[in-house]
C-alpha positions in Angstrom: 110.0 75.7 109.4 111.6 75.1 105.6 114.7 73.4 106.0 117.9 75.0 105.8 119.1 72.5 102.9 115.9 73.2 100.5 116.2 76.1 98.4 113.6 78.5 97.8 113.6 77.2 94.1 113.2 74.2 94.8 110.5 74.5 97.6 108.6 76.3 94.6 109.8 73.3 93.0 107.9 70.9 95.3 105.2 72.7 94.9 104.5 72.5 91.3 104.0 68.4 91.9 102.2 68.7 95.8 99.3 72.1 95.0 96.6 72.1 92.1 98.4 72.8 89.2 94.8 74.0 87.6 92.3 76.9 87.8 88.7 76.5 86.7 88.5 80.3 86.4 88.7 82.0 83.3 93.0 83.2 82.5 93.7 87.0 82.2 94.5 87.6 78.8 93.1 84.6 76.8 91.4 85.5 73.9 87.8 86.2 74.7 85.3 85.3 72.7 84.4 87.7 68.9 81.5 89.3 69.4 80.7 93.0 67.9 79.2 94.3 70.3 81.2 93.0 73.2 82.9 95.8 74.4 80.0 98.2 74.1 77.8 96.0 76.6 81.2 95.2 78.7 81.2 98.8 79.1 78.0 99.7 79.9 78.1 96.8 83.3 81.1 98.1 84.5 79.1 102.0 84.3 76.2 100.5 86.5 78.6 99.0 88.6 80.1 102.1 88.9 77.2 104.2 89.0 75.3 102.0 91.8 78.7 101.7 94.5 79.7 105.6 94.1 81.4 106.0 91.4 84.3 106.5 94.1 88.0 107.0 92.1 86.2 110.3 90.0 83.9 111.8 93.7 86.2 111.9 96.0 89.6 114.2 96.3 91.0 112.4 99.2 90.0 108.4 100.9 92.0 107.1 104.0 91.5 102.9 104.9 93.4 101.2 107.4 93.7 97.1 106.3 95.2 94.3 108.9 95.1 91.2 106.9 97.1 87.7 107.5 99.7 86.3 105.0 99.5 82.3 104.2 102.3 80.5 105.1 103.6 80.2 101.5 103.5 83.5 100.3 106.2 84.7 102.0 109.2 81.7 100.8 107.6 82.3 96.9 107.4 86.1 97.0 109.5 87.0 99.4 109.9 90.7 98.6 106.8 91.1 97.0 104.8 90.2 100.3 107.7 91.8 102.6 105.9 90.1 105.3 108.1 91.5 108.1 106.6 95.2 107.5 103.2 94.5 105.8 100.5 93.1 108.6 98.8 96.3 109.2 98.6 99.2 106.5 97.1 103.0 106.9 96.6 104.0 103.2 96.0 107.9 101.8 94.7 107.5 98.3 94.4 111.3 96.2 92.3 110.0 92.8 92.3 113.9 90.9 96.5 113.4 92.1 96.2 109.7 91.1 98.7 109.6 94.5 98.6 106.7 96.7 100.8 107.0 100.0 100.9 103.5 102.2 102.5 103.1 105.7 103.1 99.4 106.6 103.7 97.8 109.6 104.8 94.6 111.1 107.6 92.8 113.4 110.4 94.5 111.8 108.9 98.3 112.1 107.1 101.0 109.5 107.1 100.8 105.9 106.2 103.5 103.7 105.8 103.3 99.9 104.8 107.1 98.0 103.1 106.3 95.0 102.6 109.4 92.3 101.2 108.5 89.0 103.5 106.3 86.8 106.6 107.5 88.7 109.0 104.9 90.3 107.6 104.9 94.1 109.3 106.1 96.8 110.2 103.6 99.4 111.2 103.9 103.1 112.2 101.0 106.0 112.1 102.8 109.3 113.1 105.9 108.2 116.4 104.9 105.2 115.4 105.3 101.9 115.5 101.8 100.0 117.3 102.2 96.2 116.6 97.9 96.0 115.6 97.9 92.3 113.2 94.9 92.9 111.5 96.6 95.9 110.8 99.6 94.3 108.9 97.9 91.7 107.4 95.4 93.8 106.4 98.5 96.1 104.7 100.0 92.5 102.9 96.8 91.4 100.9 96.4 95.0 99.9 100.1 95.5 98.4 100.1 91.8 97.2 97.0 92.8 95.3 97.8 95.8 94.1 100.8 93.9 92.0 99.3 91.9 91.1 96.8 94.5 89.4 99.3 96.5 87.8 101.7 94.0 86.6 99.0 91.1 84.4 99.4 88.5 84.6 103.0 88.5 88.4 102.7 88.5 88.7 100.5 85.8 86.7 102.9 83.7 89.1 105.3 83.7 92.3 102.7 83.0 90.9 100.0 81.3 89.8 99.1 77.2 89.1 97.0 75.0 85.9 95.5 77.3 84.4 92.6 76.7 81.7 90.0 78.2 82.8 86.7 78.9 80.4 83.8 80.1 78.1 84.7 83.7 79.3 83.1 86.6 78.2 82.9 90.1 80.6 84.0 93.6 78.4 82.7 96.8 75.4 81.7 94.4 76.2 85.2 93.5 75.6 85.4 89.4 77.7 88.2 87.7 78.7 89.6 84.6 82.3 88.7 83.8 83.8 92.0 82.1 87.6 91.3 80.3 89.7 94.5 80.0 93.4 95.8 79.4 95.0 98.4 81.4 97.6 99.9 79.5 100.1 101.0 81.2 99.5 98.1 83.9 100.3 97.4 87.4 103.7 98.0 88.6 106.3 98.4 86.3 104.2 96.4 83.2 103.4 97.7 79.6 99.9 96.4 80.7 97.8 93.7 82.4 94.6 91.9 82.2 91.7 92.3 84.6 88.0 90.1 84.8 86.1 92.1 86.6 83.0 90.3 88.4 80.2 92.0 88.5 76.9 90.8 90.3 74.1 90.7 87.7 71.6 91.2 91.2 73.3 94.4 93.2 75.6 95.6 90.9 78.7 95.5 93.2 82.3 93.9 91.6 82.5 90.6 93.5 86.1 89.9 91.9 89.0 90.8 90.4 90.9 88.8 88.3 94.4 90.4 87.2 97.8 89.5 85.5 101.0 90.3 87.3 103.8 91.3 85.2 104.8 94.0 86.9 107.8 91.9 88.3 109.7 89.3 86.2 109.5 86.9 89.4 105.7 87.4 88.9 105.1 87.7 84.9 103.1 84.7 83.4 101.0 84.7 86.7 97.8 85.4 87.5 95.6 85.9 91.0 92.4 87.3 92.2 90.7 88.5 94.8 87.4 88.2 96.0 85.6 91.3 97.9 83.2 90.8 101.0 80.7 92.1 103.8 80.2 95.1 102.2 79.7 98.6 103.9 77.8 101.9 102.4 78.0 105.0 103.6 75.6 107.8 104.2 76.6 109.3 100.9 75.0 105.9 99.3 78.9 104.8 98.3 79.7 101.0 98.9 82.8 98.9 100.0 83.9 95.8 100.7 85.7 95.3 104.4 86.9 91.4 103.6 89.6 90.8 100.9 90.6 87.3 99.9 92.8 86.4 97.7 94.2 83.5 95.6 96.9 82.8 93.2 95.4 80.5 90.3 98.9 80.1 88.1 101.0 79.2 87.4 99.3 76.5 90.7 96.7 77.7 92.8 97.0 78.6 96.9 95.6 81.2 98.9 97.8 83.9 99.5 97.0 86.5 101.4 93.4 88.2 103.2 92.6 90.9 105.2 90.2 93.3 106.6 89.2 97.4 106.2 89.3 98.5 109.9 89.6 102.5 109.2 87.4 104.5 106.2 87.7 108.1 105.9 85.8 110.2 102.9 86.9 113.4 102.7 87.6 113.5 106.7 84.6 111.8 107.3 85.1 108.9 109.4 82.5 106.4 108.0 83.9 103.3 109.8 
């Protein structure tokens, strides 16, 4: 329990002293190496990844998922509005890619939160049936819905929403060597004009194993970056491939584990997969 006399900002200052300060991962938005054919090569890697895993963003009219997760002890203290920990323990989410529409229903000890995001329109947020007019809450919800769309649809979503592709030095996730594709999404996540993403694509399987991303959509997160690693994939009867365990770390301005969650339900075009 955080002492009452210690403010949130003092707490963050303490973290800067006690937590690791540097990430060994490349930084989204840092200048990638100049390479005449990098855009073509990088795009080709993402195209193979999207094809291998089912081209979900272009393929489905509706995708329904349900998640259960656990926040780290630090996350609600550092970003209480973005995390919204009293409501975001479990969620049911409906994605309609053709309409660029996301509807999330979150549940937690304080009750139910719903978020509706249609394209670039501001998110509509309700708490236990009461619509919120808090601008920070609305901006945070928009950032979350956009980020979770990226996590779920991966390479196929990036192909439609990103450009300025470049290849970075290959690295490995759990011994799985990956091509690293640096790209920019414009507009970015939430209210951001642009964000940068590094997609880690398995050289062996074509699966997206990790995404790093900047967080420019909120004043309180601007300049920070995070990553989500994907684990425990399942293959639907139609051949599409989906991660079922997600682990998120904040990488800058300091390193800490933020969130871990599991996909516990999946429907494609109304047909249950999990």
